[in-house]
Backbone as JSON, one array per atom type, in Angstrom:
{
  "sequence": "MRENGGGAVGTEKPTAFRPLGRRAALGLLLLSAWGAFAAPARVPSKLQLALLTKIFAQDDSLQSRNRIRVQIVFDPAGADSAWLKTEVSELARGAAALAVGGRGVETEVVRVDEIKDKPIPDIYFLCALNDASAQAVFETARTRKIRCFGSEPGDARRGASVSIGVADGKPRIRINRGAAAAQGAKFSEAVLNLADVF",
  "N": [[92.68, 100.19, 121.89], [93.06, 99.12, 118.54], [90.79, 99.91, 115.93], [88.78, 98.05, 113.64], [87.16, 98.43, 110.81], [83.84, 98.85, 111.66], [83.92, 98.45, 114.44], [85.68, 97.97, 117.59], [88.38, 95.72, 117.66], [88.2, 92.59, 119.21], [86.89, 93.5, 121.52], [84.29, 92.97, 122.04], [81.54, 92.13, 124.17], [80.77, 89.01, 125.8], [78.05, 87.15, 124.49], [74.91, 86.4, 125.93], [73.72, 83.25, 125.73], [71.49, 81.82, 126.56], [68.87, 83.22, 126.56], [68.63, 83.56, 123.83], [68.32, 81.11, 122.57], [69.01, 77.91, 121.01], [69.02, 77.8, 118.16], [69.23, 80.5, 117.39], [71.69, 81.09, 118.55], [73.36, 79.38, 117.08], [73.02, 80.53, 114.6], [74.25, 83.02, 115.02], [76.89, 82.18, 115.41], [77.48, 81.11, 112.87], [77.25, 83.43, 111.32], [79.38, 84.88, 112.4], [81.53, 83.27, 111.63], [81.29, 83.49, 108.84], [81.79, 86.24, 108.57], [84.48, 86.35, 109.3], [85.56, 84.92, 107.2], [84.86, 86.5, 105.01], [86.27, 88.83, 105.43], [89.37, 88.76, 105.22], [92.46, 88.57, 107.09], [94.66, 91.37, 107.32], [97.88, 91.64, 105.86], [100.86, 92.15, 107.75], [101.99, 95.55, 108.06], [104.72, 96.22, 107.83], [105.77, 94.1, 106.35], [104.25, 94.46, 104.06], [105.29, 96.89, 103.04], [107.9, 96.07, 102.44], [107.38, 94.18, 100.47], [106.11, 95.81, 98.59], [108.26, 97.37, 97.66], [109.82, 95.39, 96.43], [108.08, 94.35, 94.48], [107.47, 96.59, 92.82], [109.98, 97.15, 91.92], [110.11, 95.49, 89.84], [108.59, 96.62, 87.92], [108.55, 97.54, 84.79], [107.96, 100.01, 83.67], [108.81, 101.88, 85.44], [111.52, 102.02, 85.39], [113.12, 104.11, 84.43], [113.01, 106.11, 86.3], [114.56, 108.24, 88.7], [114.04, 108.49, 91.41], [111.51, 106.98, 93.4], [108.28, 107.96, 93.95], [105.99, 107.78, 96.52], [102.69, 108.1, 97.55], [101.02, 107.98, 100.53], [97.88, 107.2, 101.01], [95.04, 108.17, 102.8], [91.89, 108.02, 104.58], [90.54, 110.38, 106.59], [88.13, 110.08, 107.89], [87.85, 107.44, 108.44], [88.55, 105.25, 111.0], [90.27, 103.01, 111.01], [91.68, 103.45, 108.68], [93.01, 105.85, 109.27], [94.59, 104.98, 111.41], [96.2, 103.07, 110.11], [97.53, 104.69, 108.27], [99.2, 106.18, 109.99], [100.84, 104.13, 111.04], [102.07, 103.06, 108.69], [103.35, 105.33, 107.59], [105.17, 105.93, 109.63], [106.7, 103.6, 109.64], [107.8, 103.79, 107.06], [109.34, 106.12, 107.3], [111.19, 105.22, 109.13], [112.59, 103.3, 107.79], [115.48, 103.28, 106.52], [116.68, 102.03, 104.43], [114.79, 101.7, 102.51], [113.98, 101.08, 99.27], [113.5, 101.01, 95.72], [114.44, 98.84, 93.41], [117.08, 99.69, 93.84], [116.8, 102.42, 93.78], [116.01, 105.33, 95.63], [113.18, 105.79, 97.83], [110.6, 108.09, 98.09], [108.32, 109.28, 100.38], [104.99, 110.48, 101.05], [102.34, 111.64, 103.03], [98.92, 111.72, 102.33], [95.66, 113.05, 102.34], [92.64, 111.49, 101.25], [90.86, 113.19, 99.95], [92.48, 115.13, 98.96], [94.09, 114.33, 96.9], [93.97, 115.05, 94.17], [94.97, 117.57, 94.13], [97.62, 117.4, 94.59], [101.13, 116.93, 93.64], [101.87, 114.6, 91.0], [102.38, 111.3, 91.96], [104.35, 108.22, 91.78], [103.27, 105.92, 92.84], [100.33, 105.04, 94.61], [99.75, 104.27, 97.95], [97.27, 102.64, 99.4], [95.43, 103.19, 102.26], [93.48, 101.23, 103.87], [90.97, 102.03, 102.64], [87.5, 102.92, 102.27], [84.88, 101.66, 100.05], [83.83, 103.77, 98.42], [85.77, 105.84, 98.65], [88.02, 104.45, 97.71], [87.29, 103.91, 95.04], [87.25, 106.5, 94.0], [89.96, 107.11, 94.13], [90.98, 105.16, 92.38], [89.91, 106.03, 89.96], [91.23, 108.5, 89.61], [93.81, 107.45, 89.49], [93.75, 106.02, 87.08], [93.43, 108.08, 85.17], [95.72, 109.58, 85.58], [97.79, 107.83, 85.4], [98.85, 106.34, 87.67], [100.16, 103.96, 89.78], [98.41, 101.7, 91.92], [98.76, 100.46, 95.15], [97.25, 98.25, 97.18], [96.31, 98.1, 100.58], [94.58, 96.31, 101.72], [93.58, 92.85, 101.58], [91.69, 92.31, 99.52], [91.92, 94.41, 97.72], [93.06, 94.4, 95.12], [91.11, 93.1, 93.66], [89.18, 95.05, 93.82], [90.2, 97.1, 92.27], [92.85, 97.99, 92.49], [96.28, 97.94, 91.34], [97.91, 96.09, 92.61], [97.65, 93.92, 95.42], [98.14, 92.41, 98.65], [97.57, 89.22, 99.79], [96.76, 86.35, 101.84], [97.68, 83.01, 101.57], [97.49, 79.67, 102.41], [98.71, 80.32, 104.81], [100.79, 82.0, 104.07], [102.14, 85.08, 102.72], [100.71, 86.33, 99.72], [101.04, 87.57, 96.5], [98.78, 89.57, 94.69], [97.73, 90.44, 91.54], [96.03, 92.69, 89.52], [95.57, 92.53, 86.32], [94.31, 94.13, 84.33], [93.77, 96.55, 85.72], [96.38, 97.24, 86.41], [97.52, 97.74, 83.88], [95.91, 99.9, 83.06], [96.7, 101.77, 84.94], [99.26, 102.26, 84.26], [101.31, 100.47, 84.87], [103.84, 98.04, 84.13], [104.48, 95.03, 84.62], [107.18, 92.76, 85.14], [107.78, 89.44, 83.77], [108.82, 87.86, 85.76], [107.68, 88.74, 88.19], [104.96, 88.41, 87.58], [104.81, 85.65, 87.31], [105.05, 84.84, 89.92], [102.79, 85.67, 91.15], [99.21, 85.78, 91.91], [97.36, 86.26, 89.22], [94.84, 88.11, 87.66]],
  "CA": [[92.79, 99.11, 120.94], [92.81, 99.54, 117.16], [89.5, 99.53, 115.39], [88.78, 97.46, 112.3], [85.82, 98.63, 110.28], [82.93, 99.61, 112.49], [84.02, 98.23, 115.88], [87.0, 97.64, 118.1], [88.69, 94.3, 117.55], [88.4, 91.87, 120.45], [86.33, 94.16, 122.69], [82.88, 92.64, 122.2], [81.22, 91.38, 125.38], [80.16, 87.72, 125.48], [76.59, 87.16, 124.36], [74.22, 85.4, 126.74], [73.06, 82.36, 124.77], [70.26, 81.22, 127.09], [67.64, 83.81, 126.05], [68.57, 83.5, 122.38], [67.95, 79.8, 122.08], [70.09, 77.23, 120.27], [69.04, 78.16, 116.74], [69.77, 81.86, 117.27], [73.12, 81.02, 118.88], [74.02, 78.77, 115.93], [73.02, 81.55, 113.54], [75.3, 84.0, 115.33], [78.2, 81.55, 115.16], [77.67, 81.03, 111.42], [77.52, 84.77, 110.83], [80.74, 85.23, 112.81], [82.45, 82.53, 110.76], [81.22, 84.1, 107.51], [82.47, 87.52, 108.64], [85.93, 86.11, 109.3], [85.93, 84.48, 105.85], [84.66, 87.59, 104.07], [87.24, 89.9, 105.68], [90.62, 88.12, 105.62], [93.39, 89.4, 107.85], [95.63, 92.17, 106.57], [99.29, 91.3, 106.04], [101.51, 93.22, 108.52], [102.41, 96.7, 107.25], [106.16, 96.16, 107.55], [105.95, 93.16, 105.25], [103.67, 95.07, 102.86], [106.25, 97.85, 102.5], [109.0, 95.32, 101.85], [106.89, 93.58, 99.22], [105.88, 96.89, 97.63], [109.53, 97.75, 97.01], [110.26, 94.29, 95.56], [107.16, 94.23, 93.35], [107.59, 97.69, 91.89], [111.3, 97.07, 91.28], [109.87, 94.68, 88.64], [107.69, 97.37, 87.04], [109.44, 98.06, 83.75], [107.65, 101.4, 83.34], [109.45, 102.77, 86.43], [112.97, 101.84, 85.33], [113.83, 105.36, 84.11], [112.86, 107.09, 87.39], [115.68, 108.32, 89.64], [113.44, 108.23, 92.71], [110.12, 106.53, 93.33], [107.46, 108.76, 94.86], [104.82, 107.05, 97.01], [101.78, 108.84, 98.4], [100.26, 107.14, 101.46], [96.55, 107.83, 100.93], [94.17, 107.73, 103.88], [90.62, 108.71, 104.77], [90.47, 110.77, 108.0], [86.85, 109.67, 108.47], [87.92, 106.02, 108.78], [89.48, 105.04, 112.11], [91.29, 102.04, 110.62], [92.5, 104.1, 107.66], [93.89, 106.81, 109.96], [95.57, 104.2, 112.17], [97.16, 102.46, 109.19], [98.35, 105.78, 107.75], [100.23, 106.49, 110.98], [101.8, 103.03, 111.11], [102.84, 102.94, 107.44], [104.24, 106.48, 107.43], [106.25, 105.79, 110.6], [107.58, 102.54, 109.13], [108.53, 104.3, 105.9], [110.38, 107.05, 107.78], [112.22, 104.48, 109.87], [113.3, 102.34, 106.93], [116.48, 104.04, 105.76], [117.08, 101.26, 103.25], [113.64, 101.52, 101.63], [114.39, 101.4, 97.91], [112.91, 100.23, 94.63], [115.46, 98.58, 92.4], [118.27, 100.49, 94.11], [116.46, 103.84, 93.79], [115.38, 105.74, 96.88], [111.72, 105.98, 97.84], [110.15, 109.31, 98.77], [106.93, 109.08, 100.77], [104.22, 111.64, 101.49], [101.0, 111.27, 103.51], [97.93, 112.56, 101.65], [94.24, 112.74, 102.56], [92.01, 111.04, 100.0], [90.2, 114.31, 99.28], [93.5, 116.08, 98.49], [95.02, 113.72, 95.92], [93.96, 115.75, 92.88], [95.69, 118.84, 94.28], [99.02, 117.1, 94.9], [101.94, 116.49, 92.5], [101.61, 113.21, 90.62], [103.39, 110.34, 92.44], [104.44, 106.99, 90.99], [102.46, 104.88, 93.47], [99.47, 105.3, 95.75], [99.59, 103.2, 98.94], [95.93, 102.88, 99.92], [95.31, 102.8, 103.67], [92.17, 100.74, 104.31], [89.93, 102.94, 102.16], [86.2, 102.3, 102.0], [84.64, 101.49, 98.61], [83.66, 105.05, 97.72], [87.08, 106.5, 98.6], [88.91, 103.67, 96.84], [86.9, 104.11, 93.64], [87.7, 107.84, 93.61], [91.4, 107.03, 93.9], [91.21, 104.38, 91.16], [89.59, 106.89, 88.81], [92.37, 109.41, 89.47], [94.97, 106.65, 89.09], [93.64, 105.7, 85.65], [93.63, 109.26, 84.34], [97.06, 110.13, 85.77], [98.75, 106.72, 85.28], [99.48, 106.14, 88.97], [99.93, 102.58, 90.23], [97.81, 101.62, 93.25], [99.08, 99.32, 95.99], [96.19, 98.19, 98.17], [96.7, 97.52, 101.87], [93.63, 95.26, 102.07], [93.75, 91.68, 100.7], [90.79, 92.33, 98.37], [92.02, 95.66, 96.95], [93.3, 94.14, 93.7], [89.8, 92.8, 93.08], [88.4, 96.29, 93.75], [90.74, 97.98, 91.24], [94.27, 98.32, 92.66], [97.2, 97.11, 90.54], [98.48, 95.03, 93.44], [97.39, 93.82, 96.85], [98.77, 91.23, 99.25], [96.69, 88.39, 100.58], [97.4, 85.22, 102.52], [97.26, 81.69, 101.11], [98.22, 78.64, 103.16], [99.49, 80.95, 105.88], [101.91, 82.77, 103.54], [101.72, 86.22, 101.9], [100.56, 86.02, 98.31], [100.85, 88.76, 95.67], [97.64, 89.54, 93.78], [97.86, 91.49, 90.52], [94.91, 92.92, 88.64], [96.26, 92.85, 85.07], [93.63, 95.24, 83.66], [94.0, 97.76, 86.49], [97.8, 97.57, 86.3], [97.72, 98.35, 82.56], [95.24, 101.21, 83.05], [97.44, 102.67, 85.82], [100.59, 102.48, 83.69], [102.32, 99.5, 85.32], [104.24, 96.97, 83.19], [105.23, 94.11, 85.47], [107.99, 91.75, 84.47], [107.29, 88.06, 83.86], [109.29, 87.3, 87.04], [106.66, 89.03, 89.21], [103.69, 87.81, 87.17], [104.86, 84.21, 87.57], [104.96, 84.62, 91.37], [101.56, 86.27, 91.66], [97.88, 85.39, 91.43], [97.03, 87.29, 88.24], [93.48, 87.97, 87.13]],
  "C": [[92.39, 99.6, 119.56], [91.44, 99.08, 116.71], [89.68, 98.95, 114.01], [87.37, 97.55, 111.76], [85.0, 99.42, 111.27], [83.11, 99.41, 113.98], [85.4, 97.85, 116.31], [87.19, 96.13, 118.06], [88.87, 93.71, 118.94], [87.79, 92.52, 121.68], [84.86, 93.84, 122.9], [82.66, 91.84, 123.48], [80.57, 90.06, 125.0], [78.64, 87.84, 125.44], [75.99, 86.09, 125.24], [73.39, 84.53, 125.81], [71.7, 81.87, 125.27], [69.0, 81.88, 126.53], [67.51, 83.71, 124.53], [68.05, 82.16, 121.86], [69.05, 79.22, 121.21], [70.17, 77.66, 118.81], [69.64, 79.57, 116.54], [71.27, 81.87, 117.55], [73.9, 80.43, 117.71], [74.1, 79.77, 114.78], [74.1, 82.59, 113.76], [76.69, 83.44, 115.06], [78.48, 81.47, 113.67], [77.97, 82.4, 110.82], [78.93, 85.22, 111.19], [81.77, 84.54, 111.92], [82.47, 83.12, 109.37], [81.94, 85.44, 107.49], [83.97, 87.36, 108.61], [86.39, 85.7, 107.91], [85.88, 85.65, 104.87], [85.69, 88.71, 104.25], [88.56, 89.3, 106.16], [91.58, 89.1, 106.28], [94.35, 90.14, 106.93], [97.04, 91.67, 106.87], [99.96, 92.44, 106.8], [102.13, 94.3, 107.63], [103.89, 96.66, 106.89], [106.45, 95.24, 106.38], [105.37, 93.73, 103.96], [104.64, 96.06, 102.23], [107.42, 97.15, 101.82], [108.59, 94.72, 100.51], [106.61, 94.65, 98.17], [107.18, 97.24, 96.9], [110.02, 96.65, 96.07], [109.39, 94.18, 94.31], [107.4, 95.34, 92.34], [109.01, 97.86, 91.35], [111.19, 96.28, 89.98], [108.83, 95.32, 87.72], [108.56, 98.08, 86.01], [109.19, 99.53, 83.44], [108.28, 102.38, 84.33], [110.98, 102.76, 86.34], [113.73, 103.15, 85.11], [113.76, 106.39, 85.24], [114.08, 107.06, 88.31], [115.23, 108.02, 91.08], [112.0, 107.8, 92.5], [109.33, 107.28, 94.39], [106.19, 107.99, 95.22], [103.98, 107.99, 97.87], [100.96, 107.83, 99.21], [98.91, 107.8, 101.63], [95.64, 107.27, 102.01], [92.9, 108.57, 103.91], [90.49, 109.09, 106.24], [89.17, 110.37, 108.68], [86.86, 108.2, 108.89], [88.97, 105.77, 109.86], [90.6, 104.09, 111.71], [92.23, 102.63, 109.57], [93.49, 105.07, 108.31], [94.97, 106.09, 110.75], [96.64, 103.63, 111.24], [98.08, 103.51, 108.57], [99.5, 106.09, 108.69], [101.29, 105.39, 111.03], [102.69, 102.98, 109.86], [103.8, 104.11, 107.28], [105.41, 106.41, 108.4], [107.23, 104.71, 110.16], [108.42, 103.04, 107.97], [109.63, 105.26, 106.31], [111.53, 106.31, 108.45], [113.03, 103.53, 109.02], [114.27, 103.1, 106.03], [116.84, 103.34, 104.46], [115.93, 101.04, 102.27], [114.01, 101.99, 100.23], [113.67, 100.5, 96.92], [113.98, 100.06, 93.57], [116.7, 99.43, 92.58], [118.01, 101.98, 94.14], [115.73, 104.18, 95.09], [113.89, 105.94, 96.72], [111.39, 107.21, 98.66], [108.68, 109.14, 99.11], [106.3, 110.39, 101.26], [102.84, 111.13, 101.92], [100.0, 112.26, 102.93], [96.52, 112.1, 102.02], [93.6, 112.4, 101.21], [91.36, 112.19, 99.25], [91.18, 115.37, 98.76], [94.33, 115.55, 97.32], [95.08, 114.48, 94.6], [94.73, 117.06, 92.93], [97.19, 118.64, 94.51], [99.79, 116.76, 93.62], [101.73, 115.0, 92.24], [102.73, 112.31, 91.14], [103.51, 109.17, 91.45], [103.47, 105.94, 91.51], [101.58, 105.49, 94.55], [99.49, 104.07, 96.65], [98.28, 103.48, 99.64], [95.8, 102.34, 101.34], [93.87, 102.47, 104.02], [91.03, 101.69, 103.92], [88.61, 102.21, 101.99], [85.95, 102.31, 100.49], [84.56, 102.81, 97.87], [85.0, 105.78, 97.58], [88.03, 105.78, 97.65], [88.57, 103.91, 95.38], [87.32, 105.49, 93.14], [89.19, 107.84, 93.32], [91.69, 106.26, 92.61], [90.94, 105.2, 89.91], [90.73, 107.88, 88.54], [93.6, 108.66, 88.98], [94.94, 106.31, 87.6], [93.96, 106.92, 84.79], [95.06, 109.8, 84.43], [98.17, 109.08, 85.69], [99.57, 106.54, 86.57], [99.14, 104.73, 89.45], [99.37, 102.59, 91.66], [98.21, 100.33, 93.94], [98.07, 99.31, 97.12], [96.62, 97.5, 99.45], [95.79, 96.37, 102.29], [93.75, 94.09, 101.1], [92.9, 91.73, 99.44], [90.92, 93.55, 97.48], [92.31, 95.44, 95.47], [91.99, 93.81, 92.99], [88.97, 94.07, 92.92], [88.92, 97.23, 92.68], [92.16, 98.46, 91.43], [95.1, 97.45, 91.71], [97.61, 95.87, 91.31], [97.87, 95.08, 94.83], [98.04, 92.54, 97.34], [97.75, 90.49, 100.09], [97.47, 87.29, 101.27], [96.81, 83.93, 101.95], [98.14, 80.65, 101.79], [99.16, 79.23, 104.2], [100.66, 81.79, 105.4], [101.4, 83.95, 102.71], [101.7, 85.83, 100.42], [100.26, 87.3, 97.54], [99.64, 88.55, 94.77], [97.77, 90.72, 92.82], [96.62, 91.51, 89.65], [95.5, 93.42, 87.32], [95.63, 94.07, 84.37], [93.87, 96.56, 84.38], [95.46, 98.2, 86.37], [98.08, 98.27, 84.96], [97.11, 99.75, 82.51], [95.99, 102.23, 83.89], [98.89, 102.85, 85.39], [101.66, 101.5, 84.1], [102.59, 98.46, 84.22], [105.12, 96.0, 83.96], [105.99, 93.07, 84.66], [107.37, 90.37, 84.64], [107.68, 87.44, 85.2], [108.25, 87.53, 88.13], [105.34, 88.38, 88.85], [103.66, 86.31, 87.46], [104.75, 83.88, 89.05], [103.61, 84.99, 91.95], [100.31, 85.5, 91.22], [97.44, 86.53, 90.52], [95.63, 87.06, 87.72], [93.09, 89.23, 86.37]]
}
């Protein structure tokens, strides 16, 4: 089973409530509810790739590119990051029609500690990076003008140009205007009007 963060999803054994007492049991329930609120579910990777191509087709700064180069950035030390890297790269290889504004998309899988040694892409697709790894990528993205697409709902808040969250059960685009400008993105009004912009 896939891991999410520090533990396997859905594999925890039931806790015996009797020795804990009612107050302790209530506390555990509240903490569980808070954890679910604090870590919203990731939008399925296939939908993220589709939205990435639609969003960046509306990035005016990419209009002159013949091909769009995407580096799928992962942290081998993170189980969830490594899992997501495999899924996203397989989806990208299998999507023959993957294109941005009619231009083909070229993908490459890159370890987070190798990004500075690689040719400069147009977009980083961040695979569930922890805070330290994400901040290192954002710093490189600012200096090299590389747009960051975050796989986690809160990545735009952390410093990605774009991430996808869920609102009312539907995918919702989130754009960090300051990060997008620093990373060289110039989104059209059409995309900005559809997104949560901050």
